[in-house]
C-alpha positions in Angstrom: 61.1 -35.7 22.9 59.3 -32.5 24.0 62.7 -30.7 24.3 63.6 -32.0 20.8 60.4 -30.6 19.3 60.8 -27.3 21.0 64.3 -27.1 19.6 63.0 -27.9 16.2 60.4 -25.1 16.5 63.1 -22.7 17.5 65.2 -23.8 14.6 62.3 -23.2 12.2 61.6 -19.7 13.4 64.5 -18.1 11.6 63.6 -19.9 8.4 59.9 -18.8 8.7 61.0 -15.2 9.4 63.2 -15.3 6.2 60.2 -16.6 4.3 58.0 -13.9 5.6 60.6 -11.3 4.6 60.8 -12.8 1.1 57.0 -12.5 0.7 57.2 -8.8 1.0 59.2 -8.7 -2.2 57.1 -11.2 -4.1 54.6 -9.8 -6.7 51.6 -11.5 -5.0 48.1 -10.3 -5.9 47.7 -9.1 -2.3 50.8 -7.0 -2.6 49.6 -5.3 -5.7 46.0 -4.8 -4.7 44.9 -1.6 -3.1 44.2 -2.1 0.6 40.5 -1.1 1.4 39.9 1.3 4.2 38.0 0.2 7.2 35.3 2.8 6.6 34.9 1.6 3.0 34.4 -2.1 4.1 31.9 -1.0 6.7 30.0 1.1 4.1 30.0 -1.8 1.6 28.3 -4.1 4.2 24.9 -5.1 2.7 22.3 -6.6 4.9 20.0 -9.4 3.7 17.0 -8.2 5.7 15.7 -4.7 5.8 13.8 -3.5 8.9 10.7 -1.3 8.8 10.5 1.0 11.8 7.4 2.8 13.0 7.4 6.6 13.4 8.9 6.3 16.8 11.7 3.8 15.8 10.0 0.6 16.9 10.7 -2.4 14.6 7.6 -3.5 12.8 8.6 -5.8 10.0 11.7 -7.4 8.3 11.9 -8.0 4.6 14.4 -10.4 3.1 16.1 -8.9 0.1 19.0 -11.4 -0.4 18.2 -15.1 -0.5 21.8 -16.2 -0.8 23.1 -15.3 2.7 21.6 -14.1 6.0 23.6 -10.9 6.8 22.2 -8.4 9.3 23.2 -5.0 10.5 26.9 -4.2 11.2 27.6 -4.2 14.9 30.1 -1.7 16.3 32.8 -3.1 18.5 31.5 -1.3 21.6 28.2 -3.0 21.2 29.6 -6.5 21.0 29.4 -8.8 24.1 32.7 -8.8 26.0 32.3 -12.5 26.5 32.1 -12.9 22.7 35.3 -11.0 22.2 37.1 -13.1 24.8 35.7 -16.4 23.5 36.7 -15.7 19.8 40.2 -14.6 20.8 40.8 -17.6 23.1 39.5 -20.0 20.4 41.0 -18.5 17.2 43.9 -16.3 18.0 45.3 -16.0 21.5 48.1 -13.7 20.5 45.8 -11.4 18.5 46.3 -8.3 20.6 50.2 -8.6 20.4 51.2 -10.0 17.0 51.6 -8.0 13.8 49.3 -10.0 11.7 51.0 -13.3 11.6 51.7 -15.5 14.7 55.0 -16.9 13.7 55.3 -19.2 16.7 51.9 -20.7 15.9 52.9 -21.0 12.3 56.1 -22.9 13.3 54.1 -25.3 15.6 51.7 -25.9 12.7 54.5 -26.6 10.3 56.2 -29.0 12.7 53.0 -30.8 13.3 52.6 -31.4 9.6 56.1 -32.7 9.4 55.3 -35.2 12.1 51.9 -35.9 10.5 50.1 -34.7 13.6 46.8 -32.9 13.7 47.3 -29.3 15.0 45.3 -26.1 15.1 45.7 -23.9 12.1 48.1 -21.0 12.3 45.8 -18.4 10.6 45.3 -15.4 12.8 42.1 -13.4 12.9 43.9 -10.8 10.7 44.8 -13.4 8.2 41.3 -14.8 8.2 40.0 -11.3 7.6 42.4 -10.9 4.7 40.8 -14.0 3.1 37.4 -12.4 3.5 38.4 -9.1 2.0 40.2 -10.4 -1.0 38.3 -12.8 -3.2 41.5 -14.1 -4.6 42.5 -15.3 -1.2 39.3 -17.0 -0.3 39.7 -20.6 1.0 38.7 -23.1 -1.7 37.3 -26.5 -0.9 40.7 -28.1 -1.3 42.6 -25.6 0.8 44.7 -22.6 -0.2 47.8 -22.9 -2.4 51.2 -21.8 -1.2 50.9 -18.7 -3.3 47.5 -17.8 -1.7 49.0 -18.4 1.8 51.8 -16.0 1.0 49.3 -13.4 -0.3 47.3 -13.9 2.9 50.3 -13.2 5.0 51.2 -10.1 3.0 47.7 -8.6 3.2 47.4 -9.4 7.0 50.7 -7.5 7.6 49.4 -4.6 5.5 46.1 -4.6 7.5 48.0 -4.5 10.8 50.0 -1.5 9.5 46.9 0.5 8.4 44.1 -0.7 10.6 43.7 -0.7 14.4 43.2 -4.0 16.2 39.7 -2.8 17.2 38.8 -2.3 13.5 40.2 -5.7 12.5 38.2 -7.7 15.0 35.1 -5.6 14.4 35.3 -6.2 10.6 36.1 -9.9 11.1 33.1 -10.6 13.4 30.8 -8.7 11.0 32.0 -10.5 7.9 32.9 -14.1 8.8 30.5 -16.9 7.8 29.3 -18.9 10.8 26.9 -21.7 9.8 24.9 -22.3 6.6 23.7 -19.0 5.2 24.5 -17.1 8.4 27.2 -14.4 7.9 28.3 -12.1 10.6 27.8 -12.2 14.4 24.4 -10.4 14.3 22.9 -12.9 12.0 24.2 -15.8 14.2 23.0 -14.1 17.4 19.5 -13.3 16.1 18.8 -16.6 14.3 20.3 -19.0 16.8 19.9 -17.2 20.2 17.1 -14.8 19.4 19.0 -11.8 20.8 21.4 -9.1 19.7 25.2 -9.7 19.6 25.5 -7.3 22.6 23.6 -9.7 24.8 25.5 -13.0 24.3 26.5 -14.7 27.5 29.6 -16.8 28.0 28.1 -20.1 26.9 26.5 -18.5 23.8 29.8 -16.8 23.0 31.6 -20.1 23.3 29.2 -21.8 21.0 29.6 -19.0 18.5 33.4 -19.4 18.7 33.1 -23.1 18.2 31.1 -22.6 15.0 34.0 -20.6 13.6 36.2 -23.7 13.7 33.5 -26.0 12.4 30.5 -24.3 10.8 28.9 -27.6 9.8 29.7 -29.6 12.9 27.0 -31.4 14.7 25.7 -30.3 18.1 27.8 -32.8 20.1 31.1 -31.6 18.5 30.1 -27.9 18.8 29.3 -28.5 22.5 32.7 -30.2 23.1 34.6 -27.4 21.4 32.5 -24.8 23.2 33.3 -26.4 26.5 37.0 -26.2 25.7 36.6 -22.5 25.0 34.7 -22.0 28.3 37.5 -23.8 30.3 40.1 -21.5 28.7 37.9 -18.6 29.9 37.6 -20.2 33.3 33.9 -20.7 32.9 31.6 -23.6 33.8 30.5 -26.0 31.0 27.3 -27.1 32.8 24.4 -27.1 30.3 26.3 -26.1 27.3 25.5 -29.3 25.5 21.7 -28.6 25.8 22.2 -25.0 24.8 24.2 -26.0 21.7 21.5 -28.5 20.7 18.7 -25.9 21.1 20.6 -23.3 19.2 21.3 -25.6 16.2 17.7 -26.7 16.1 16.7 -23.1 15.1 15.7 -22.5 11.5 18.0 -19.7 10.2 15.6 -18.8 7.4 12.8 -17.7 9.7 11.7 -14.0 9.8 13.1 -11.8 12.5 11.0 -10.3 15.3 7.4 -9.1 14.9 5.9 -9.4 11.4 3.3 -6.7 11.6 3.3 -5.0 8.3 4.5 -7.2 5.4 2.5 -5.5 2.7 3.5 -2.0 3.6 7.1 -3.1 4.1 7.2 -4.3 0.5 5.9 -0.9 -0.6 8.0 1.3 1.7 11.4 -0.3 2.1 14.1 0.7 -0.4 16.7 -2.0 -1.3 19.4 0.7 -1.6 18.4 2.3 1.7 19.8 1.8 5.2 19.2 -1.5 7.1 16.5 0.1 9.3 14.1 2.5 7.6 11.5 4.7 9.5 7.9 4.8 8.3 4.8 6.8 9.2 3.1 3.8 10.8 2.4 3.6 14.5 3.4 0.3 16.1 0.7 0.4 18.8 -2.1 1.2 16.3 -0.7 -1.4 13.8 -0.8 -4.1 16.5 -4.3 -3.2 17.5 -5.5 -3.3 13.8 -3.9 -6.7 13.3 -5.4 -8.1 16.5 -8.9 -6.7 15.7 -8.9 -8.1 12.2 -7.8 -11.5 13.5 -10.5 -11.5 16.2 -13.3 -10.4 13.9 -12.4 -13.0 11.3 -12.4 -15.7 14.0 -15.8 -14.5 15.1 -17.1 -14.8 11.5 -16.0 -18.4 11.2 -18.7 -20.5 9.6 -19.8 -17.6 7.4 -17.3 -18.2 4.6 -15.1 -15.2 5.4 -11.3 -15.5 5.1 -9.8 -12.1 4.3 -9.8 -8.5 5.4 -7.8 -5.3 5.3 -7.5 -2.2 7.5 -6.1 1.2 6.7 -5.8 4.3 8.9 -4.8 7.7 7.4 -3.9 10.9 9.1 -6.4 13.4 7.8 -3.9 16.3 7.6 -0.9 14.7 6.0 -2.5 11.7 4.3 0.2 9.5 5.8 -0.7 5.9 6.7 -0.7 5.2 10.4 -1.9 1.5 10.1 -1.8 -0.7 7.1 -3.0 -4.3 7.4 -3.1 -5.9 4.0 -4.3 -9.3 4.9 -5.0 -11.8 7.7 -1.8 -13.8 8.2 -3.5 -17.2 8.3 -5.3 -16.6 5.0 -4.5 -18.6 1.9 -4.2 -15.3 0.1 -2.0 -13.7 2.8 0.4 -12.3 0.1 -2.4 -10.3 -1.5 -2.5 -6.7 -0.2 -6.2 -6.0 0.5 -5.4 -2.3 0.9 -4.5 -2.0 -2.8 -6.6 -4.8 -4.4 -9.6 -3.5 -6.4 -13.0 -4.6 -5.2 -16.6 -3.3 -5.5 -17.4 -0.8 -2.7 -21.2 -1.0 -2.9 -23.0 1.7 -1.0 -19.7 3.2 0.2 -19.8 5.4 -2.9 -23.2 6.9 -2.1 -21.9 9.9 -0.2 -20.2 11.2 -3.4 -23.5 10.8 -5.4 -25.3 13.0 -2.9 -22.5 15.5 -2.4 -22.5 16.1 -6.2 -26.3 16.5 -6.3 -26.2 18.9 -3.3 -23.4 20.8 -4.9 -25.4 21.2 -8.2 -28.5 22.2 -6.2 -30.6 19.3 -7.7 -31.7 18.2 -4.2 -31.3 19.2 -0.5 -31.0 16.9 2.5 -34.7 17.6 3.1 -35.8 16.7 -0.4 -38.2 13.7 -0.6 -37.1 10.8 -2.8 -39.3 7.9 -3.8 -38.1 4.6 -2.5 -40.3 2.4 -4.6 -39.8 -0.3 -7.2 -38.4 1.1 -10.4 -36.9 -0.2 -13.7 -34.2 1.6 -15.6 -33.7 0.8 -19.3 -30.1 -0.1 -20.2 -28.5 -1.6 -23.3 -28.6 -5.0 -21.6 -32.2 -4.8 -20.6 -34.1 -3.2 -17.6 -32.0 -2.6 -14.4 -34.2 -3.0 -11.3 -32.3 -1.9 -8.2 -33.2 -3.4 -4.8 -32.6 -2.3 -1.2 -30.5 -4.5 1.0 -33.5 -5.8 2.9 -35.6 -5.9 -0.3 -38.2 -3.7 1.3 -39.4 -0.2 0.2 -39.8 2.8 2.5 -41.9 5.0 0.3 -41.1 8.7 0.3 -38.1 9.5 2.4 -35.8 12.5 2.7 -32.3 12.5 1.2 -31.0 12.6 4.7 -32.8 9.3 5.5 -32.0 7.8 2.1 -28.2 8.3 2.5 -28.1 7.6 6.3 -30.1 4.4 6.0 -28.2 3.5 2.7 -31.3 3.0 0.6 -30.4 1.9 -3.0 -33.3 3.1 -5.1 -33.2 6.8 -4.0 -29.4 6.7 -4.7 -30.0 5.5 -8.2 -32.7 8.1 -8.7 -30.3 10.9 -7.6 -27.6 9.5 -9.8 -30.0 9.7 -12.8 -30.6 13.4 -12.0 -26.9 14.2 -12.4 -25.6 15.3 -15.8 -24.2 12.4 -18.0 -20.8 11.2 -16.9 -20.7 13.7 -14.0 -20.4 11.1 -11.3 -17.8 9.2 -13.2 -15.6 12.3 -13.7 -16.0 13.2 -10.0 -14.9 9.8 -8.8 -11.8 10.0 -11.2 -11.0 13.4 -9.7 -11.1 11.9 -6.2 -8.4 9.4 -7.2 -10.7 6.3 -7.8 -9.1 4.8 -10.9 -12.2 3.4 -12.5 -11.2 0.9 -15.1 -14.1 1.4 -17.5 -15.9 4.4 -19.1 -19.0 5.9 -17.6 -21.4 4.2 -20.0 -20.1 0.8 -19.1 -21.4 1.2 -15.5 -24.6 3.1 -16.3 -27.0 3.7 -13.3 -25.3 1.0 -11.2 -22.3 3.3 -10.6 -24.3 5.1 -7.9 -24.4 1.8 -6.1 -20.7 1.1 -6.2 -20.5 -1.3 -9.1 -17.0 -0.1 -10.1 -13.8 -1.7 -8.7 -11.8 0.5 -6.4 -9.1 0.0 -3.8 -9.4 0.5 0.0 -6.6 3.0 -0.2 -8.3 5.1 -2.9 -11.7 5.0 -1.2 -10.2 5.9 2.2 -8.4 8.9 0.6 -11.7 10.0 -1.0 -13.3 10.0 2.4 -10.3 11.9 3.7 -11.3 14.6 1.1 -14.7 14.8 2.9 -12.9 15.0 6.2 -10.8 17.9 4.9 -13.9 19.9 3.8 -13.4 19.2 0.1 -9.6 19.7 -0.1 -8.1 16.8 -2.0 -4.5 15.5 -2.1 -3.0 12.1 -2.8 -2.1 9.9 0.2 1.4 10.4 1.4 3.0 7.1 0.3 6.7 6.2 0.3 8.5 7.3 -2.9 5.8 9.8 -3.8 6.2 13.6 -3.8 4.1 15.5 -1.3 1.1 16.9 -3.2 -0.3 20.3 -2.4 -4.1 20.1 -1.5 -6.5 21.5 -4.1 -10.1 22.5 -3.6 -12.2 19.7 -5.3 -15.6 19.7 -3.5 -17.8 22.5 -2.4 -17.3 22.8 1.4 -21.0 23.6 2.0 -22.2 20.5 0.1 -19.5 18.4 1.9 -20.8 19.6 5.3 -24.3 18.5 4.3 -23.1 15.0 3.5 -20.8 14.8 6.6 -23.7 16.0 8.8 -25.8 13.1 7.5 -23.0 10.5 7.8 -22.6 11.5 11.5 -26.3 11.5 12.2 -27.3 8.3 14.1 -31.0 9.1 13.7 -30.6 9.2 10.0 -29.4 5.6 10.1 -32.0 4.2 12.4 -34.4 2.8 9.7 -31.7 0.3 8.5 -29.2 0.0 11.3 -31.1 0.8 14.5 -30.1 3.2 17.2 -27.2 1.1 18.7 -25.1 -0.2 15.9 -21.3 -0.3 15.6 -21.5 2.9 13.6 -22.3 4.9 16.7 -19.3 6.4 18.5 -18.8 8.5 21.7 -17.4 11.5 19.8 -17.9 12.9 16.3 -17.5 10.4 13.4 -18.9 10.3 9.9 -19.2 6.8 8.5 -20.7 4.7 5.7 -20.9 1.0 5.1 -21.0 -0.8 1.8 -21.8 -4.3 0.6 -21.1 -5.4 -2.9 -23.3 -7.7 -5.1 -23.8 -11.2 -3.7 -22.1 -10.2 -0.4 -18.7 -10.6 -1.9 -17.2 -7.6 -0.1 -18.2 -5.4 2.8 -16.7 -2.2 3.8 -16.8 0.4 6.6 -15.2 3.7 5.9 -15.4 6.9 8.0 -13.5 9.6 9.7 -13.1 11.6 12.9 -11.7 15.1 13.2 -8.1 13.7 12.9 -8.2 10.2 11.3 -9.8 8.3 8.4 -10.4 4.6 9.1 -11.3 2.1 6.4 -12.0 -1.6 6.7 -12.7 -4.3 4.1 -13.9 -7.8 4.9 -14.4 -10.5 2.2 -12.6 -13.2 0.3 -9.6 -12.5 -1.9 -11.0 -15.3 -4.2 -14.2 -13.4 -4.8 -16.3 -16.0 -3.1 -19.5 -14.7 -1.5 -19.9 -14.5 2.3 -22.8 -15.9 4.2 -25.1 -13.2 5.8 -22.3 -10.7 6.4 -22.9 -7.0 5.8 -20.8 -3.9 6.3 -22.3 -3.3 9.7 -21.7 -6.9 11.0 -18.4 -7.6 9.2 -16.3 -4.5 8.8 -18.0 -2.0 11.2 -16.9 -3.6 14.5 -13.3 -3.2 13.6 -13.9 0.4 12.5 -15.6 1.2 15.7 -12.9 -0.3 17.9 -10.2 1.6 16.1 -12.0 5.0 16.2 -12.6 4.6 19.9 -9.0 3.7 20.5 -7.7 6.6 18.5 -9.7 9.0 20.5 -9.3 7.5 23.9 -8.8 10.4 26.3 -9.4 13.0 23.5 -12.9 12.9 22.0 -13.4 13.8 18.3 -15.1 17.1 17.7 -17.6 17.9 14.9 -16.6 20.3 12.2 -18.0 23.8 12.2 -20.4 24.5 9.3 -19.3 26.8 6.5 -20.6 30.4 6.8 -22.7 30.3 3.7 -24.9 27.3 4.8 -28.4 28.2 6.0 -30.1 26.5 8.9 -33.9 26.2 8.6 -36.6 24.1 10.3 -38.3 21.6 8.0 -41.9 20.6 8.2 -43.4 17.9 5.9 -46.9 18.6 4.5 -47.8 15.0 4.6 -45.9 14.0 7.7 -43.5 11.8 5.8 -40.9 12.5 8.5 -40.8 14.4 11.8 -40.0 18.1 11.8 -36.3 19.0 12.2 -33.7 21.6 11.5 -31.8 21.1 8.3 -28.8 22.6 6.4 -29.4 24.3 3.1 -27.3 26.0 0.4 -28.4 29.6 0.0 -31.5 29.7 -2.2 -32.5 26.0 -1.7 -34.2 26.4 1.7 -38.0 26.1 1.8 -39.8 29.4 1.5 -42.8 30.8 3.4 -44.1 28.4 5.9 -40.8 26.3 5.7 -42.6 23.3 4.2 -40.8 20.7 2.1 -43.7 19.6 -0.1 -43.4 16.2 -1.7 -44.7 17.6 -5.0 -41.5 19.7 -5.3 -39.2 17.1 -3.9 -38.3 15.0 -6.9 -37.4 17.0 -10.0 -37.3 15.0 -13.2 -39.2 12.3 -15.1 -39.7 9.1 -13.2 -41.5 7.3 -16.1 -40.8 6.5 -18.8 -37.1 5.8 -18.5 -34.7 7.1 -21.1 -34.4 4.5 -23.9 -37.6 2.6 -22.9 -39.4 0.6 -25.6 -43.2 0.0 -25.6 -44.9 -2.7 -27.8 -48.6 -2.3 -28.8 -51.0 -5.2 -29.1 -53.7 -4.4 -31.8 -56.0 -7.0 -30.2 -56.2 -5.2 -26.9 -58.6 -2.3 -26.2 -56.9 1.1 -26.5 -57.9 2.2 -23.0 -55.7 -0.4 -21.3 -52.7 0.4 -23.5 -52.2 4.0 -22.5 -48.8 5.1 -21.3 -48.4 7.2 -18.1 -45.8 10.0 -17.9 -44.9 10.5 -14.3 -42.5 12.9 -12.5 -42.4 16.2 -10.6 -45.1 18.8 -11.3 -44.6 20.8 -14.5 -45.5 21.1 -18.2 -45.2 18.0 -20.3 -44.0 18.3 -24.0 -44.1 15.4 -26.4 -42.1 15.9 -29.6 -42.4 19.7 -28.9 -46.2 19.7 -28.4 -47.8 20.4 -25.0 -49.7 17.6 -23.4 -50.7 19.4 -20.2 -49.5 20.2 -16.6 -49.2 18.1 -13.4 -47.4 15.1 -12.0 -49.0 12.5 -14.3 -50.2 12.6 -17.9 -51.8 9.6 -19.6 -51.1 9.3 -23.3 -52.5 7.1 -26.1 -49.4 5.6 -27.7 -48.4 6.1 -31.3 -45.7 4.0 -33.1 -42.3 5.6 -33.6 -39.5 7.3 -31.7 -40.5 10.1 -29.4 -38.9 12.8 -27.2 -40.6 13.7 -23.9 -39.6 16.9 -22.0 -40.6 18.2 -18.5 -40.5 22.0 -18.0 -40.8 23.7 -14.5 -42.9 26.7 -13.5 -40.0 29.1 -14.5 -39.9 27.6 -18.0 -36.7 25.7 -17.5 -36.4 22.2 -18.9 -36.0 19.8 -16.0 -35.3 16.6 -17.9 -35.7 15.1 -21.4 -36.0 11.4 -22.2 -36.4 9.4 -25.5 -38.5 6.3 -25.9 -39.9 4.2 -28.7 -43.3 2.7 -29.4 -43.4 -0.4 -31.6 -46.3 -2.2 -33.3 -49.5 -1.4 -35.2 -51.8 1.5 -34.1 -54.3 0.3 -31.5 -57.9 0.5 -32.8 -59.5 3.7 -31.7 -56.3 5.4 -30.6 -55.9 9.0 -31.4 -52.6 10.9 -31.5 
């Protein structure tokens, strides 16, 4: 019987050869189609997952861009496991290295088996299978290929063998063939089922991969049996292959690949039309540290209703992100990028209020500001700012007010600035405030506007760069030439305060998380109702910004900037300067250094920085009666109501402010810090003029009601 079958096969060979020759003359689609070049096929390979690399080439994140298939990077032949090549050839096409595209002997055996109604291995060679992958018209339908398609497959296989090398054929095949489910190509199979690159597959893993080519949807037991057969043909042991096949097929192919350290930045940076692996400016070591610190801090804040956070590190010189953590992975809002989500920064905006006031010479770091209860008239009523601890410190210097983050002095300084000046300055710094200046009013000085962590960090980077401003260097944006935006001398005054641990002591104590071994200028912020807290600061090389809060906007419980965000900030700054301490910037030449004495001992004597012409004269005394230019009371827009049944002496209105001449409706009322006035109904205009005859401030107010008995205008 065996001899008869062999004879029959030999008798079929000439017939098959004639059929093969006839196919060359047939007008099959494969014969008419232009044969693709190997290089074109390789270039057209599109991965389903892009990989974000750090600046040194370390993988940080993968991003799925094709949900239909899982196809990873093209693997060159020299990087494929030798065991894999052997297993695939032994399983699919033992004559691969010798035939010309069609294994006619195998085809004869297959044809004879069909005649005898016996199950035999298919006769498709690797080259023929590749032909079916390259030409959509030759793809294998569910019911099998037609005779015409089989002839086209044979023709294209022979043309491939004539134009391509064997190495190119098997390389293209292994990178294009579907294996199981959505997995296409050997790298996707290796990574998803064996958690390794195709270069590292051992004999058993290679045999399992080869078995899946024959039965992509087979169960683990059948895959193991087929793999064992491949291993025996390779003269390898089958021990344990069943367990390894079962473990491999239990893997979930849709899972992300490798470390997932920067999902939000990957969505921003990776280009769908770019290469499979794309380099970024991030630093893997720093990114891992930032992720770990955020996770640890949020774990420590459990029980205080805190779920979310974000961390950003910028290079001061280039503006390039070095670490970008958009969210805590376990958060319910993990998809929200906290680096670019707008939130209220609170006191983190105060440095820009003081810098503008220093720049316009309205105050100096030594100027005394009144930290006392106050009310500011607004269109919606009277705005009464409070300090974080709801306590008042009395008269304090601007240095202490900014360093200790006192709210009322910041509002007073904001009121000194020209209308809309702070709003325009923040816009120039890149803070895209969504509302006009009048919408925020006096509360803008306390950070009532929504800003992003990215924009705020870059504004602090402007301080770090002595007033030179440029946009952050983000993917897809043109590099922007820096422009001078802030006065370097005023910037240095602010930076010197933000780096002064003694200036913070009245609020934060001497040993807070804001204190570092080397130079660092830093400010915290907490928004209304403790919904957000921030810590933003910089060293000589890096700007570090941290936000802690809830993406939902829910308030936290007893968490401030110094207890929530600052520990992360501190750890990052210390790590960034491990072995290389940060150095303080040199003051600009035009700044004047002078010793300050306070006439009423409001604060201890100290040296201070001044813009030329603003330093104390004579005995170098910063007198409190010159410290607060402007009108403290009444506030602009205030309304007073008279009661005709009350004695006039108890209804007088006090005008209070810095020492000067008071003018009401153009008429002089007298000199001093306080003038008492018997009110008269109507709208009035009050002006304060200094000793040089310059108008310091002008406010308007209204008195309503009947004239009080005995009152005189």
